[in-house]
KEZADREN-244202 format. One line per 4 residues: number of its first residue (from 1); for each residue x, z, y of N, C-alpha, C, O. Coordinates in nm, 4 decimals. Layout:
<recs>
NUM = X Z Y X Z Y X Z Y X Z Y  ...
</recs>
This chain:
<recs>
1 = 7.5692 8.9447 10.2617 7.6730 8.9917 10.1693 7.6767 9.1441 10.1715 7.6921 9.2043 10.2778  7.6627 9.2067 10.0550 7.6651 9.3512 10.0469 7.8082 9.4029 10.0496 7.8973 9.3450 9.9876  7.8291 9.5105 10.1208 7.9609 9.5733 10.1247 7.9688 9.6791 10.0148 7.8668 9.7196 9.9590  8.0914 9.7236 9.9841 8.1092 9.8289 9.8840 8.0416 9.9582 9.9285 7.9838 10.0295 9.8465
5 = 8.0484 9.9884 10.0570 7.9830 10.1094 10.1077 7.8323 10.1025 10.0856 7.7698 10.2018 10.0482  7.7739 9.9843 10.1091 7.6309 9.9675 10.0869 7.5967 9.9886 9.9392 7.4990 10.0561 9.9068  7.6769 9.9313 9.8505 7.6504 9.9445 9.7075 7.6551 10.0908 9.6650 7.5678 10.1379 9.5921  7.7576 10.1625 9.7110 7.7697 10.3035 9.6737 7.6513 10.3849 9.7254 7.6021 10.4739 9.6560
9 = 7.6062 10.3554 9.8451 7.4913 10.4256 9.9021 7.3632 10.3898 9.8267 7.2811 10.4770 9.7983  7.3467 10.2630 9.7949 7.2247 10.2153 9.7307 7.2048 10.2784 9.5932 7.0944 10.3220 9.5603  7.3112 10.2836 9.5125 7.2945 10.3333 9.3750 7.2586 10.4815 9.3724 7.2111 10.5322 9.2707  7.2811 10.5509 9.4833 7.2441 10.6910 9.4898 7.0942 10.7139 9.4883 7.0489 10.8261 9.4655
13 = 7.0160 10.6086 9.5125 6.8701 10.6198 9.5168 6.8033 10.5518 9.3973 6.6815 10.5336 9.3958  6.8839 10.5140 9.2965 6.8315 10.4376 9.1834 6.8271 10.5254 9.0583 6.9219 10.5986 9.0299  6.7168 10.5176 8.9838 6.7036 10.5966 8.8617 6.7945 10.5404 8.7535 6.8390 10.4259 8.7609  6.8215 10.6233 8.6524 6.9207 10.5882 8.5518 6.8848 10.4592 8.4776 6.9714 10.3741 8.4576
17 = 6.7594 10.4433 8.4366 6.7206 10.3231 8.3619 6.7488 10.1955 8.4408 6.7904 10.0942 8.3845  6.7254 10.2019 8.5726 6.7525 10.0852 8.6569 6.9016 10.0634 8.6719 6.9480 9.9494 8.6744  6.9765 10.1713 8.6819 7.1221 10.1587 8.6904 7.1778 10.0876 8.5677 7.2647 10.0012 8.5791  7.1273 10.1245 8.4506 7.1738 10.0604 8.3272 7.1511 9.9099 8.3329 7.2381 9.8319 8.2939
21 = 7.0336 9.8691 8.3818 7.0030 9.7259 8.3941 7.0912 9.6581 8.4988 7.1282 9.5417 8.4834  7.1245 9.7311 8.6049 7.2039 9.6727 8.7139 7.3473 9.6413 8.6741 7.4180 9.5709 8.7461  7.3899 9.6928 8.5610 7.5268 9.6631 8.5168 7.5453 9.5157 8.4854 7.6584 9.4681 8.4752  7.4343 9.4423 8.4697 7.4438 9.2991 8.4412 7.4665 9.2165 8.5677 7.4885 9.0957 8.5593
25 = 7.4615 9.2794 8.6828 7.4884 9.2065 8.8069 7.6360 9.1720 8.8153 7.7101 9.1936 8.7193  7.6795 9.1193 8.9273 7.8185 9.0744 8.9361 7.9161 9.1915 8.9278 7.8769 9.3082 8.9304  8.0448 9.1566 8.9178 8.1489 9.2555 8.8909 8.1514 9.3687 8.9926 8.1737 9.4838 8.9550  8.1287 9.3390 9.1215 8.1348 9.4433 9.2235 8.0234 9.5461 9.2047 8.0463 9.6664 9.2173
29 = 7.9031 9.4980 9.1747 7.7931 9.5903 9.1467 7.8212 9.6685 9.0188 7.7978 9.7892 9.0125  7.8714 9.5990 8.9172 7.8988 9.6627 8.7891 7.9923 9.7831 8.8057 7.9672 9.8903 8.7507  8.0981 9.7642 8.8807 8.1979 9.8696 8.8972 8.1380 9.9928 8.9646 8.1650 10.1055 8.9231  8.0566 9.9717 9.0687 7.9940 10.0834 9.1400 7.8929 10.1539 9.0502 7.8861 10.2768 9.0475
33 = 7.8143 10.0753 8.9767 7.7118 10.1323 8.8900 7.7744 10.2144 8.7778 7.7264 10.3232 8.7461  7.8818 10.1624 8.7174 7.9484 10.2357 8.6104 7.9961 10.3721 8.6593 7.9805 10.4721 8.5892  8.0537 10.3767 8.7786 8.1009 10.5041 8.8329 7.9857 10.6000 8.8556 7.9996 10.7205 8.8350  7.8720 10.5467 8.8981 7.7548 10.6324 8.9197 7.7018 10.6843 8.7868 7.6635 10.8009 8.7774
37 = 7.6989 10.6011 8.6853 7.6472 10.6423 8.5554 7.7305 10.7541 8.4934 7.6790 10.8362 8.4175  7.8591 10.7565 8.5263 7.9462 10.8602 8.4727 7.8983 10.9993 8.5134 7.9245 11.0973 8.4436  7.8281 11.0077 8.6262 7.7776 11.1374 8.6722 7.6663 11.1898 8.5811 7.6376 11.3095 8.5811  7.6032 11.1002 8.5028 7.4952 11.1402 8.4139 7.5510 11.1563 8.2729 7.5301 11.0704 8.1872
41 = 7.6211 11.2648 8.2495 7.6951 11.2807 8.1250 7.6047 11.2878 8.0023 7.6484 11.2555 7.8918  7.4794 11.3294 8.0199 7.3907 11.3429 7.9049 7.3129 11.2145 7.8755 7.2376 11.2088 7.7782  7.3303 11.1128 7.9578 7.2580 10.9871 7.9380 7.3408 10.8912 7.8521 7.4581 10.8688 7.8820  7.2830 10.8347 7.7474 7.3587 10.7425 7.6624 7.3887 10.6106 7.7322 7.3022 10.5541 7.7991
45 = 7.5109 10.5619 7.7165 7.5446 10.4308 7.7682 7.4796 10.3229 7.6815 7.4384 10.2184 7.7319  7.4704 10.3493 7.5487 7.4115 10.2523 7.4569 7.5016 10.1329 7.4346 7.5452 10.1080 7.3222  7.5298 10.0592 7.5399 7.6192 9.9444 7.5290 7.7186 9.9484 7.6438 7.6897 9.9998 7.7519  7.8359 9.8931 7.6180 7.9372 9.8794 7.7226 7.9481 9.7310 7.7539 7.9545 9.6485 7.6628
49 = 7.9503 9.6973 7.8800 7.9568 9.5573 7.9216 8.0992 9.5248 7.9654 8.1543 9.5900 8.0541  8.1576 9.4244 7.9029 8.2939 9.3827 7.9351 8.2849 9.2574 8.0210 8.2271 9.1567 7.9802  8.3421 9.2649 8.1391 8.3364 9.1530 8.2326 8.4765 9.1238 8.2844 8.5697 9.1986 8.2547  8.4931 9.0181 8.3602 8.6235 8.9819 8.4135 8.6764 9.0859 8.5103 8.6014 9.1427 8.5897
53 = 8.8076 9.1105 8.5027 8.8703 9.2030 8.5956 8.8313 9.3473 8.5734 8.8214 9.4240 8.6692  8.8084 9.3866 8.4471 8.7608 9.5215 8.4218 8.8683 9.6161 8.3705 8.8363 9.7097 8.2972  8.9939 9.5953 8.4060 9.0986 9.6903 8.3718 9.0660 9.8262 8.4333 9.0246 9.8346 8.5489  9.0847 9.9311 8.3560 9.0694 10.0665 8.4058 9.2062 10.1316 8.4130 9.2992 10.0898 8.3440
57 = 9.2185 10.2334 8.4959 9.3391 10.3149 8.4936 9.3249 10.4188 8.3835 9.2148 10.4419 8.3334  9.4345 10.4808 8.3460 9.4281 10.5844 8.2427 9.3376 10.6985 8.2871 9.2572 10.7489 8.2086  9.3510 10.7392 8.4133 9.2695 10.8507 8.4633 9.1207 10.8187 8.4585 9.0396 10.9054 8.4263  9.0843 10.6941 8.4905 8.9436 10.6544 8.4822 8.8952 10.6572 8.3380 8.7827 10.6987 8.3101
61 = 8.9807 10.6130 8.2467 8.9405 10.6024 8.1067 8.9171 10.7387 8.0422 8.8312 10.7522 7.9550  8.9927 10.8391 8.0845 8.9816 10.9699 8.0192 8.8999 11.0692 8.1007 8.8911 11.1863 8.0638  8.8401 11.0249 8.2103 8.7584 11.1154 8.2906 8.6442 11.1701 8.2054 8.5937 11.1016 8.1164  8.6042 11.2929 8.2330 8.5070 11.3618 8.1487 8.3783 11.2863 8.1277 8.3319 11.2737 8.0144
65 = 8.3189 11.2352 8.2354 8.1912 11.1659 8.2239 8.2011 11.0395 8.1426 8.1170 11.0152 8.0561  8.3028 10.9573 8.1683 8.3162 10.8321 8.0941 8.3439 10.8592 7.9468 8.2886 10.7922 7.8596  8.4282 10.9562 7.9193 8.4630 10.9847 7.7804 8.3402 11.0304 7.7017 8.3223 10.9912 7.5864  8.2564 11.1124 7.7630 8.1322 11.1552 7.6970 8.0410 11.0356 7.6747 7.9849 11.0192 7.5663
69 = 8.0261 10.9517 7.7774 7.9408 10.8343 7.7649 7.9886 10.7378 7.6589 7.9073 10.6809 7.5860  8.1213 10.7179 7.6487 8.1758 10.6237 7.5516 8.1487 10.6678 7.4089 8.1420 10.5842 7.3188  8.1333 10.7960 7.3869 8.1041 10.8455 7.2521 7.9645 10.8059 7.2054 7.9309 10.8229 7.0882  7.8829 10.7529 7.2972 7.7469 10.7110 7.2633 7.7313 10.5591 7.2576 7.6214 10.5086 7.2347
73 = 7.8405 10.4869 7.2783 7.8348 10.3401 7.2791 7.8232 10.2862 7.1371 7.9028 10.3214 7.0501  7.7247 10.2014 7.1141 7.7052 10.1396 6.9828 7.7214 9.9874 6.9858 7.7210 9.9228 6.8809  7.7356 9.9298 7.1062 7.7414 9.7840 7.1174 7.8287 9.7443 7.2362 7.8249 9.8075 7.3418  7.9073 9.6386 7.2169 7.9879 9.5817 7.3250 7.9317 9.4448 7.3598 7.9166 9.3593 7.2726
77 = 7.9008 9.4241 7.4874 7.8475 9.2962 7.5355 7.9526 9.2317 7.6243 7.9993 9.2933 7.7201  7.9899 9.1087 7.5934 8.0892 9.0359 7.6715 8.0186 8.9348 7.7603 7.9444 8.8496 7.7114  8.0414 8.9440 7.8914 7.9830 8.8470 7.9824 8.0509 8.7115 7.9666 8.1628 8.7026 7.9160  7.9825 8.6065 8.0101 8.0348 8.4713 7.9952 8.1546 8.4469 8.0866 8.1712 8.5126 8.1894
81 = 8.2364 8.3518 8.0470 8.3457 8.3004 8.1301 8.4520 8.4056 8.1609 8.5090 8.4055 8.2699  8.4791 8.4949 8.0663 8.5909 8.5862 8.0843 8.6993 8.5482 7.9842 8.6707 8.4915 7.8788  8.8229 8.5798 8.0180 8.9355 8.5426 7.9328 9.0121 8.6630 7.8793 9.1049 8.6475 7.8000  8.9735 8.7832 7.9223 9.0493 8.9014 7.8810 8.9570 9.0199 7.8594 8.8607 9.0399 7.9335
85 = 8.9878 9.0984 7.7563 8.9269 9.2306 7.7424 9.0184 9.3263 7.8177 9.1357 9.3396 7.7829  8.9668 9.3923 7.9192 9.0505 9.4728 8.0075 9.1109 9.5956 7.9421 9.0636 9.6423 7.8384  9.2151 9.6466 8.0036 9.2822 9.7661 7.9534 9.1876 9.8863 7.9542 9.1138 9.9084 8.0502  9.1914 9.9621 7.8470 9.1094 10.0837 7.8282 8.9592 10.0545 7.8252 8.8797 10.1480 7.8337
89 = 8.9179 9.9285 7.8135 8.7769 9.8913 7.8300 8.6835 9.9661 7.7367 8.5762 10.0094 7.7789  8.7219 9.9822 7.6112 8.6322 10.0446 7.5129 8.6954 10.1661 7.4456 8.6528 10.2061 7.3372  8.7933 10.2228 7.5068 8.8613 10.3399 7.4516 8.7624 10.4549 7.4303 8.6765 10.4811 7.5145  8.7762 10.5225 7.3163 8.6931 10.6391 7.2803 8.5486 10.6042 7.2443 8.4630 10.6927 7.2439
93 = 8.5198 10.4784 7.2144 8.3857 10.4445 7.1652 8.3809 10.4829 7.0174 8.3934 10.3975 6.9297  8.3628 10.6102 6.9915 8.3895 10.6661 6.8596 8.2850 10.6342 6.7538 8.3120 10.6524 6.6351  8.1650 10.5867 6.7927 8.0663 10.5489 6.6900 8.0448 10.3976 6.6849 7.9568 10.3496 6.6134  8.1239 10.3237 6.7594 8.1163 10.1775 6.7569 8.1673 10.1270 6.6223 8.2758 10.1655 6.5790
97 = 8.0899 10.0410 6.5558 8.1251 9.9943 6.4215 8.1676 9.8478 6.4207 8.2611 9.8115 6.3493  8.1007 9.7633 6.4985 8.1229 9.6183 6.4937 8.1519 9.5649 6.6333 8.0853 9.6023 6.7298  8.2522 9.4768 6.6437 8.2833 9.4079 6.7695 8.2986 9.2597 6.7408 8.3742 9.2203 6.6520  8.2275 9.1787 6.8155 8.2358 9.0329 6.8023 8.2924 8.9795 6.9329 8.2197 8.9662 7.0313
101 = 8.4218 8.9487 6.9346 8.4896 8.9020 7.0556 8.4697 8.7510 7.0664 8.5086 8.6778 6.9754  8.4103 8.7028 7.1752 8.3692 8.5621 7.1819 8.4830 8.4654 7.2129 8.5897 8.5045 7.2603  8.4567 8.3382 7.1847 8.5507 8.2317 7.2197 8.5732 8.2290 7.3706 8.4832 8.2575 7.4496  8.6954 8.1940 7.4078 8.7325 8.1891 7.5488 8.8219 8.3049 7.5881 8.8981 8.2948 7.6843
105 = 8.8133 8.4149 7.5147 8.9002 8.5295 7.5426 9.0362 8.5033 7.4798 9.0468 8.4769 7.3601  9.1402 8.5111 7.5624 9.2749 8.4810 7.5161 9.3592 8.6060 7.4937 9.4586 8.6012 7.4213  9.3206 8.7180 7.5551 9.4020 8.8381 7.5391 9.3159 8.9635 7.5322 9.2100 8.9731 7.5942  9.3650 9.0581 7.4552 9.3010 9.1890 7.4436 9.3955 9.2893 7.5074 9.5082 9.3070 7.4610
109 = 9.3503 9.3551 7.6134 9.4374 9.4397 7.6948 9.4838 9.5658 7.6246 9.4312 9.6043 7.5202  9.5836 9.6292 7.6842 9.6419 9.7512 7.6296 9.5356 9.8594 7.6100 9.4501 9.8800 7.6962  9.5416 9.9269 7.4980 9.4596 10.0460 7.4681 9.3097 10.0167 7.4772 9.2300 10.1087 7.4958  9.2710 9.8916 7.4646 9.1320 9.8544 7.4903 9.0341 9.9097 7.3875 8.9211 9.9434 7.4227
113 = 9.0750 9.9197 7.2607 8.9868 9.9739 7.1570 9.0495 10.0950 7.0872 9.0123 10.1275 6.9745  9.1419 10.1600 7.1521 9.2077 10.2763 7.0920 9.1081 10.3891 7.0694 9.0163 10.4098 7.1488  9.1277 10.4614 6.9602 9.0430 10.5765 6.9274 8.8963 10.5390 6.9050 8.8074 10.6213 6.9271  8.8710 10.4173 6.8621 8.7356 10.3795 6.8180 8.7300 10.4129 6.6684 8.7534 10.3268 6.5835
117 = 8.6997 10.5354 6.6387 8.7230 10.5909 6.5060 8.6295 10.5373 6.3981 8.6592 10.5502 6.2794  8.5174 10.4775 6.4371 8.4241 10.4211 6.3383 8.4355 10.2700 6.3277 8.3668 10.2081 6.2463  8.5216 10.2098 6.4094 8.5307 10.0636 6.4142 8.5781 10.0079 6.2801 8.6853 10.0432 6.2308  8.4963 9.9202 6.2224 8.5257 9.8694 6.0883 8.5346 9.7172 6.0818 8.6090 9.6629 6.0002
121 = 8.4592 9.6482 6.1673 8.4562 9.5019 6.1617 8.4844 9.4433 6.2998 8.4187 9.4793 6.3974  8.5827 9.3524 6.3078 8.6162 9.2846 6.4331 8.6215 9.1351 6.4058 8.6911 9.0902 6.3147  8.5483 9.0590 6.4843 8.5566 8.9131 6.4772 8.6402 8.8659 6.5954 8.6051 8.8890 6.7111  8.7516 8.7991 6.5647 8.8430 8.7516 6.6682 8.8196 8.6036 6.6945 8.7912 8.5287 6.6011
125 = 8.8310 8.5592 6.8206 8.8102 8.4172 6.8513 8.9350 8.3334 6.8268 9.0471 8.3843 6.8288  8.9142 8.2063 6.8038 9.0257 8.1137 6.7870 9.1135 8.1104 6.9113 9.2341 8.0885 6.9011  9.0546 8.1319 7.0284 9.1273 8.1231 7.1555 9.2262 8.2368 7.1775 9.3070 8.2302 7.2701  9.2220 8.3405 7.0952 9.3046 8.4592 7.1170 9.4532 8.4280 7.0978 9.4923 8.3669 6.9984
129 = 9.5359 8.4710 7.1946 9.6813 8.4492 7.1846 9.7617 8.5789 7.1864 9.8767 8.5797 7.1425  9.7039 8.6891 7.2364 9.7823 8.8134 7.2404 9.6941 8.9365 7.2254 9.5795 8.9399 7.2700  9.7514 9.0369 7.1613 9.6878 9.1676 7.1441 9.7826 9.2705 7.2032 9.8986 9.2782 7.1629  9.7346 9.3495 7.2980 9.8204 9.4348 7.3784 9.8660 9.5632 7.3106 9.8356 9.5894 7.1942
133 = 9.9396 9.6416 7.3874 9.9946 9.7686 7.3409 9.8816 9.8636 7.3004 9.7888 9.8877 7.3777  9.8904 9.9165 7.1800 9.7953 10.0169 7.1299 9.6496 9.9714 7.1383 9.5594 10.0546 7.1489  9.6263 9.8419 7.1338 9.4898 9.7900 7.1474 9.3937 9.8487 7.0447 9.2799 9.8826 7.0774  9.4398 9.8605 6.9202 9.3544 9.9123 6.8138 9.4184 10.0343 6.7465 9.3947 10.0596 6.6284
137 = 9.4968 10.1072 6.8194 9.5604 10.2251 6.7603 9.4576 10.3337 6.7328 9.3610 10.3519 6.8070  9.4818 10.4046 6.6243 9.3951 10.5165 6.5858 9.2494 10.4731 6.5637 9.1548 10.5328 6.6152  9.2371 10.3681 6.4859 9.1049 10.3226 6.4403 9.1042 10.3402 6.2883 9.1237 10.2430 6.2153  9.0823 10.4613 6.2400 9.1036 10.4918 6.0982 9.0015 10.4318 6.0030 9.0210 10.4383 5.8816
141 = 8.8926 10.3734 6.0540 8.7932 10.3107 5.9657 8.8189 10.1619 5.9454 8.7551 10.0985 5.8613  8.9113 10.1067 6.0213 8.9396 9.9629 6.0144 9.0124 9.9306 5.8842 9.1199 9.9843 5.8578  8.9536 9.8428 5.8029 9.0106 9.8115 5.6720 9.0709 9.6721 5.6633 9.1683 9.6512 5.5909  9.0146 9.5773 5.7357 9.0610 9.4388 5.7273 9.0714 9.3771 5.8666 8.9872 9.4015 5.9530
145 = 9.1743 9.2980 5.8867 9.1913 9.2241 6.0116 9.2273 9.0800 5.9756 9.3259 9.0552 5.9063  9.1467 8.9862 6.0233 9.1703 8.8446 5.9940 9.2022 8.7713 6.1241 9.1140 8.7463 6.2063  9.3289 8.7375 6.1406 9.3758 8.6627 6.2582 9.4168 8.5210 6.2197 9.4716 8.4473 6.3017  9.3906 8.4837 6.0969 9.4427 8.3576 6.0438 9.3950 8.2368 6.1230 9.4686 8.1393 6.1380
149 = 9.2726 8.2425 6.1735 9.2144 8.1282 6.2449 9.2440 8.1314 6.3944 9.2029 8.0410 6.4671  9.3150 8.2345 6.4413 9.3440 8.2485 6.5846 9.4768 8.1832 6.6200 9.5465 8.1293 6.5340  9.5103 8.1891 6.7490 9.6399 8.1404 6.7961 9.7272 8.2557 6.8456 9.8080 8.2392 6.9370  9.7099 8.3714 6.7843 9.7856 8.4899 6.8257 9.9351 8.4658 6.8104 9.9830 8.4217 6.7059
153 = 10.0074 8.4963 6.9185 10.1523 8.4784 6.9189 10.2264 8.6114 6.9220 10.3421 8.6195 6.8809  10.1590 8.7166 6.9712 10.2283 8.8456 6.9806 10.1319 8.9628 6.9676 10.0157 8.9560 7.0076  10.1843 9.0695 6.9106 10.1161 9.1975 6.9043 10.2003 9.2963 6.9839 10.3224 9.3003 6.9684  10.1365 9.3758 7.0687 10.2094 9.4729 7.1483 10.2550 9.5921 7.0657 10.2143 9.6088 6.9508
157 = 10.3399 9.6745 7.1256 10.3842 9.7976 7.0607 10.2634 9.8777 7.0119 10.1643 9.8922 7.0834  10.2731 9.9293 6.8898 10.1709 10.0193 6.8345 10.0318 9.9567 6.8312 9.9323 10.0290 6.8375  10.0224 9.8251 6.8215 9.8930 9.7562 6.8298 9.7920 9.8088 6.7288 9.6742 9.8238 6.7611  9.8373 9.8371 6.6057 9.7476 9.8884 6.5016 9.7999 10.0224 6.4460 9.7778 10.0556 6.3295
161 = 9.8667 10.0951 6.5284 9.9254 10.2230 6.4868 9.8174 10.3180 6.4331 9.7092 10.3302 6.4904  9.8496 10.3844 6.3222 9.7622 10.4868 6.2631 9.6234 10.4334 6.2265 9.5249 10.5070 6.2313  9.6163 10.3059 6.1904 9.4939 10.2538 6.1288 9.5096 10.2829 5.9791 9.5492 10.1963 5.9011  9.4783 10.4040 5.9422 9.5164 10.4567 5.8114 9.4426 10.3925 5.6941 9.4880 10.4032 5.5802
165 = 9.3287 10.3254 5.7199 9.2551 10.2588 5.6122 9.2860 10.1095 5.6044 9.2382 10.0409 5.5141  9.3653 10.0592 5.6981 9.3936 9.9157 5.7028 9.4709 9.8736 5.5779 9.5801 9.9234 5.5506  9.4112 9.7804 5.5026 9.4728 9.7380 5.3771 9.4920 9.5868 5.3677 9.5564 9.5380 5.2748  9.4359 9.5122 5.4643 9.4503 9.3665 5.4608 9.4673 9.3124 5.6018 9.3889 9.3448 5.6910
169 = 9.5693 9.2304 5.6220 9.5973 9.1696 5.7519 9.6362 9.0243 5.7287 9.7401 8.9960 5.6690  9.5529 8.9326 5.7757 9.5836 8.7901 5.7648 9.6388 8.7430 5.8984 9.5727 8.7562 6.0014  9.7608 8.6877 5.8969 9.8267 8.6489 6.0208 9.8526 8.4986 6.0235 9.8829 8.4395 5.9198  9.8412 8.4358 6.1409 9.8615 8.2907 6.1517 10.0094 8.2555 6.1654 10.0927 8.3424 6.1913
173 = 10.0406 8.1293 6.1479 10.1784 8.0825 6.1660 10.2259 8.1024 6.3091 10.3460 8.1133 6.3339  10.1323 8.1072 6.4033 10.1702 8.1213 6.5442 10.2305 8.2583 6.5741 10.3034 8.2733 6.6721  10.2010 8.3584 6.4910 10.2544 8.4932 6.5149 10.3985 8.5000 6.4678 10.4274 8.4862 6.3490  10.4885 8.5216 6.5630 10.6302 8.5284 6.5321 10.6916 8.6637 6.5650 10.7899 8.7042 6.5029
177 = 10.6349 8.7333 6.6614 10.6933 8.8608 6.7033 10.5838 8.9637 6.7289 10.4702 8.9292 6.7615  10.6200 9.0895 6.7135 10.5328 9.1965 6.7580 10.6168 9.3170 6.7975 10.7337 9.3283 6.7606  10.5548 9.4063 6.8729 10.6269 9.5186 6.9295 10.6582 9.6267 6.8281 10.6142 9.6232 6.7132  10.7348 9.7213 6.8744 10.7789 9.8317 6.7906 10.6598 9.9121 6.7385 10.5641 9.9385 6.8113
181 = 10.6678 9.9503 6.6119 10.5684 10.0379 6.5491 10.4272 9.9795 6.5508 10.3293 10.0541 6.5543  10.4160 9.8470 6.5484 10.2834 9.7850 6.5505 10.1988 9.8297 6.4321 10.0761 9.8339 6.4413  10.2645 9.8633 6.3196 10.1911 9.9069 6.2003 10.2362 10.0454 6.1544 10.2292 10.0783 6.0360  10.2817 10.1243 6.2482 10.3204 10.2621 6.2156 10.1995 10.3380 6.1589 10.0911 10.3341 6.2170
185 = 10.2179 10.4059 6.0473 10.1092 10.4838 5.9888 10.0071 10.4025 5.9135 9.8997 10.4532 5.8812  10.0384 10.2750 5.8840 9.9462 10.1885 5.8076 9.9987 10.1764 5.6646 10.0353 10.0674 5.6207  10.0024 10.2861 5.5933 10.0667 10.2889 5.4623 9.9913 10.2099 5.3565 10.0510 10.1697 5.2566  9.8609 10.1863 5.3756 9.7852 10.1061 5.2797 9.8103 9.9567 5.2981 9.7842 9.8764 5.2086
189 = 9.8615 9.9211 5.4159 9.8905 9.7797 5.4443 10.0338 9.7444 5.4115 10.0603 9.6467 5.3414  10.1263 9.8241 5.4624 10.2685 9.7961 5.4462 10.3320 9.9105 5.3671 10.3341 10.0240 5.4147  10.3834 9.8830 5.2480 10.4416 9.9900 5.1662 10.5690 10.0453 5.2281 10.6299 9.9826 5.3148  10.6075 10.1613 5.1831 10.7250 10.2283 5.2390 10.8532 10.1486 5.2186 10.9523 10.1709 5.2882
193 = 10.8514 10.0563 5.1240 10.9705 9.9736 5.0996 10.9938 9.8693 5.2084 11.1017 9.8105 5.2168  10.8916 9.8466 5.2921 10.9039 9.7522 5.4032 10.9104 9.8324 5.5331 10.8189 9.9081 5.5653  11.0178 9.8149 5.6054 11.0406 9.8962 5.7247 10.9595 9.8434 5.8428 10.9756 9.7280 5.8825  10.8718 9.9279 5.8995 10.7883 9.8860 6.0121 10.8487 9.9273 6.1460 10.7892 9.9022 6.2508
197 = 10.9661 9.9905 6.1437 11.0287 10.0403 6.2657 11.1374 9.9451 6.3154 11.1899 9.8617 6.2417  11.1685 9.9616 6.4446 11.2957 9.9105 6.4934 11.3983 10.0164 6.4567 11.3733 10.1355 6.4749  11.5125 9.9749 6.4057 11.6126 10.0723 6.3641 11.7354 10.0650 6.4539 11.7738 9.9584 6.5019  11.7951 10.1806 6.4749 11.9258 10.1830 6.5389 12.0318 10.1585 6.4320 12.0303 10.2215 6.3263
201 = 12.1218 10.0682 6.4598 12.2344 10.0552 6.3693 12.3624 10.0705 6.4502 12.3678 10.0379 6.5688  12.4644 10.1207 6.3832 12.5864 10.1598 6.4521 12.6927 10.0528 6.4372 12.7184 10.0006 6.3287  12.7533 10.0224 6.5509 12.8651 9.9295 6.5500 12.9956 10.0090 6.5522 12.9954 10.1284 6.5224  13.1027 9.9467 6.5858 13.2325 10.0126 6.5770 13.2490 10.1229 6.6814 13.1823 10.1238 6.7849
205 = 13.3365 10.2123 6.6523 13.3624 10.3270 6.7388 13.4173 10.2813 6.8735 13.5060 10.1961 6.8795  13.3632 10.3393 6.9836 13.4072 10.3068 7.1191 13.4890 10.4237 7.1729 13.4347 10.5298 7.2035  13.6205 10.4031 7.1840 13.7086 10.5122 7.2276 13.6840 10.5530 7.3725 13.7164 10.6655 7.4108  13.6271 10.4636 7.4539 13.5995 10.4967 7.5942 13.4865 10.5974 7.6069 13.4907 10.6864 7.6918
209 = 13.3857 10.5828 7.5223 13.2703 10.6751 7.5281 13.2800 10.7851 7.4231 13.1978 10.8767 7.4198  13.3811 10.7750 7.3376 13.3993 10.8731 7.2300 13.2760 10.8787 7.1393 13.2348 10.9858 7.0947  13.2182 10.7612 7.1131 13.0984 10.7556 7.0306 13.0874 10.6168 6.9688 13.1643 10.5265 7.0017  12.9902 10.6013 6.8782 12.9633 10.4706 6.8196 12.8595 10.3966 6.9039 12.7630 10.4569 6.9507
213 = 12.8791 10.2678 6.9228 12.7796 10.1847 6.9907 12.6604 10.1642 6.8967 12.6777 10.1473 6.7760  12.5395 10.1659 6.9532 12.4199 10.1433 6.8733 12.3397 10.0267 6.9292 12.3430 9.9987 7.0491  12.2689 9.9604 6.8416 12.1799 9.8527 6.8809 12.0511 9.8637 6.8002 12.0497 9.9188 6.6901  11.9424 9.8102 6.8571 11.8162 9.8078 6.7837 11.8165 9.6925 6.6845 11.8574 9.5809 6.7164
217 = 11.7702 9.7220 6.5637 11.7529 9.6185 6.4633 11.6044 9.5880 6.4525 11.5254 9.6755 6.4169  11.5665 9.4672 6.4824 11.4273 9.4257 6.4842 11.3832 9.3874 6.3430 11.4357 9.2930 6.2840  11.2849 9.4628 6.2889 11.2377 9.4372 6.1528 11.1144 9.3469 6.1490 11.0500 9.3339 6.0449  11.0816 9.2847 6.2623 10.9606 9.2017 6.2716 10.9536 9.0966 6.1609 10.8519 9.0848 6.0926
221 = 11.0595 9.0219 6.1436 11.0566 8.9115 6.0471 11.0308 8.9632 5.9059 10.9638 8.8971 5.8265  11.0833 9.0804 5.8750 11.0629 9.1391 5.7431 10.9154 9.1728 5.7199 10.8607 9.1457 5.6130  10.8521 9.2321 5.8209 10.7112 9.2711 5.8078 10.6217 9.1475 5.8016 10.5305 9.1408 5.7192  10.6477 9.0495 5.8887 10.5661 8.9270 5.8889 10.5796 8.8552 5.7551 10.4805 8.8057 5.7014
225 = 10.6996 8.8491 5.7012 10.7191 8.7838 5.5725 10.6386 8.8546 5.4639 10.5800 8.7899 5.3771  10.6361 8.9852 5.4692 10.5577 9.0598 5.3705 10.4088 9.0316 5.3834 10.3408 9.0069 5.2838  10.3581 9.0352 5.5070 10.2152 9.0111 5.5283 10.1749 8.8724 5.4803 10.0688 8.8556 5.4202  10.2584 8.7740 5.5062 10.2270 8.6367 5.4633 10.2339 8.6240 5.3110 10.1641 8.5418 5.2518
229 = 10.3162 8.7037 5.2500 10.3314 8.6947 5.1048 10.2103 8.7472 5.0286 10.1911 8.7136 4.9118  10.1276 8.8301 5.0947 10.0131 8.8885 5.0262 9.8802 8.8278 5.0717 9.7741 8.8742 5.0301  9.8846 8.7228 5.1582 9.7622 8.6587 5.2039 9.6985 8.5751 5.0928 9.5940 8.5137 5.1140
</recs>
């Protein structure tokens, strides 16, 4: 059984082409190899491999080497038997155009495809039940999203925020709620007459606090009704 220390030492003696191939090994090797590849900022990643348990921290996702490498990613490969696309997994893959998410994946993690500025086509699996916070935020090339055949039940806050070209969204009956500002900045999808925000509304004056009580008004049902009306 190889230890983490052994893996870190071993990859220090491996050429870049071999490191790229080694990413197909198990998750422990993959994680060590990815960190080593980040040191080669001028080497193209070509493809990003999504495997089980691949959540990244924000600091890992925005580190200089990874961010440079992600700008060269043209393909996403999903390993077998995984159920989640990890958080920040494909963030900043700015020339990625097509993603085919396979059956068996039930959730797409927070910020997983944020800032994929060329992303235009996404195939979602029937098994999908949730899309996380800001999963596809700031994907300005995305024009159509078809979730009709999925089992999606929720969209996280800002899930499709600032997808400025998004003009068609097909949603299933299973989708009942989504987070605040899920379609903020999607003016081609939801017209200004349909409120995409949670609103504060004022209740009666409270003499104890010398102010009006406020509550959030959830506009989810209004937006979902609109989307279903144009399918």
